[in-house]
N, C-alpha and C positions, 0 to 999 in steps of 0.2 A: 525558510530553510529548515530542514530537519536538523535536530541536535541529538541524533540517536547515540552517537558515541559518548557525549557528555552525560546523557540520561543513564546509560548503562554503567558508566564509571560511578555516577552518583548512587546507584543502587548497590554498588559493590559486586557487580557481576564479574565472575572470574574471566578475565580477558586473556584467553590463550591466543596464540598467533592465528589459529583458524577462526575463532570467534571474531577477533579484531578485523580480519580481512572481510568476513561476511558483513559485519557492521559498516565497514568503510565502503563496501560496494553499495550498500543500501542507503548510505547517508546522502542527503541532498534534497532538493526541491523537485517536485513532480516525478519522483522515482516510483515506478510501478513495474518491477521486473518479475519475470517468471522465475521459478526455482532453477531452471536450466540456464537462464541468463545470469542469475546470481553465480551459479557454479562456473560458467565460462569466464566471467570477469574475475572471480576469485582465483581461478587457476592461473590467470595471467599475472596475478600478484604473488601467488603462493602455489607453485606447480604441484606440490604434493597433496593439496587438499582434496579430499574425496567427495564424491557426490552425496554419500550418506551423511558425512559431517555437515555439509551445506543444508541438506534437508532437516537434519536434527536441530541444527542451530536456528533455522527458520521457525521450526515448530516451537522451540523454546522462546524465541522472541515474540511469537504470537501469544503463547501461553502467559508470558509476562505482561502482555498488553502494550508492548513497545513497538510492535509492527502489526499492521492490519492485513488480513487476508482479503483481497478484493477479487470478486468474481463479477464481471460486467456482462459476460456473454458465455457462450459455450466453449470458449478458449480456456487455456490453463489459468489457474489461480495466479494472481500477482500479489506482490508484497509491497506495502506502502508504509514507510517509516513515519509518516505524518499522522501518528496515532493520537496525539494529544491536542490537536487543534481541529475542532469540528469542521468538516468540509464535505463537499459533494464531488462528483466526477463528471467530466466532459469526455465522451468517448467517440472516436472516429468509427463510424459504421463500416468503413472499408478496411483500413489497415490496423485498427485496434488501438491506436495511440490513445493514451489517457493523460489528462491534465487535472490537477486539483483546482477546484473553483470554490469561492467563498461568497456566494450571493448574500445580499442583505435580506432581512426578514426572517421569519420563523416558520419553516415548513410544517412544523408540528401544529402551530396555531392555524394554519391554512386548511386543516382537515376538520370539516364541520362535525359537530357532535353526532349528527344523524348518520354520518359515514364511518363512525368509529365502532359501531355494532357492539357497544358495551366494553370494548377493549380499553385497557389502561395503556395508552401508548407511551413508550419510554424513549424511543429512538426513531430516527427517520434516515433513510438512505435514498438519495436522489441521484439518478444518472441521466445526464443530458446526452443526447445522441445527435450526431450530424457528421459532416465531413471536415477533416482537418484541412488547412490551407494547401498542403501538398496533394491530397487526394481530390480536393475540389478543383484544382487546376489541371488535373490529369485527364 
């Protein structure tokens, strides 16, 4: 489970009503919302929050390293509060649903030296694709 609100409080991040609402919307497990989805959910909690405030807050959270910007296809960027636990993503090829996954092993170690082409590799992003249960049954 994401502990975004606690992390932000621990950093002494100025918690305005608008920032708190955005953080509350993003808090949770398997959260991968677009900026528009964050805005829609934030408006339900705080009707006066503007789209610009949501976008600015998301940008701040990404800059702070508290939220990841996830792009898994040509759709809109999504925002993932699970920024402090290494993980990969499982993506439905039809509806775009995203789930965090934590496979065992070290994908960095799985890349043979001959395939590194002299790169010093520091990070790995793995995206598994398939159909979610809802789309597979359709």
